[in-house]
N, C-alpha and C positions, 0 to 999 in steps of 0.2 A: 272468397267463400261466402261471406256475409251478403255481398251484393247479388250473388247468384240466388241465394235463398229469397232475398227481397224481390228480385226480378221474377222468379218462379211464382211467388205468392201473388204478385200483382197480375201476372198473366192469368193465373187461376181465378182471381177475383174478377178480372175483366171478363173472362169467359162466362162466369156465372151471371154477371150483370147483363151481358149481351143476350144470353139465353132468356133471361127474364123479359128483356125488351122484345125478343122475337115472339115469345108466348103472348105478350100483351098485344102485339100487332095482330097475331093470328086469331086471338079470341075477341079482340076489340074491347077487352076489359083492362082498364088501367090499374086495377087493384091486384091483378095476378102477380104473385110473388112478392108482394110488398113486405111481408114479414121477413122473408129471406134477405131481401135487399136491405132492410133496416138493420138486421143483425150483422150482415157483412160490412156495411158502412160504419156502424157503431164500433165494431171490432177494429176496423182499420183506423178510425179516428182515435180510439183509445190507445192503440199502439203508437200512433204518431205523436200523441200528447205525451206518452211515457218517454219516447225517444227524445223529444225536445226537452222535457224536464231533466232527463239524465244528462244530456249535453250541457244544459245550463248549469247543473250542479257540478259537472266536471270542470267547466270553465271557471266557476266561482271558487273552486278548490285550488286552482292553479295559483302559484305565488305571483304577486304583482311585482313588476320590475319598475323601479323608480327611474324614469327616463332622465331626470336631471342628474341623478347620481351616476348613471351608466355613461353619460356623455363626458364626464370629467376624467 
């Protein structure tokens, strides 16, 4: 379920960015859609940073197994 949401979101983001590129090509103006592009990319980067931080926190909270003790 989570992967489907991620996939759908990335497909939507990609469609928005492709539309911005098409409009830039059509108008010849490289600044068309820059604010939307920035907001989309900022939101995706923030989400990615949060996911990484959450994963790191979960890994840090996991108990460490003493390999020397477990081998005996």
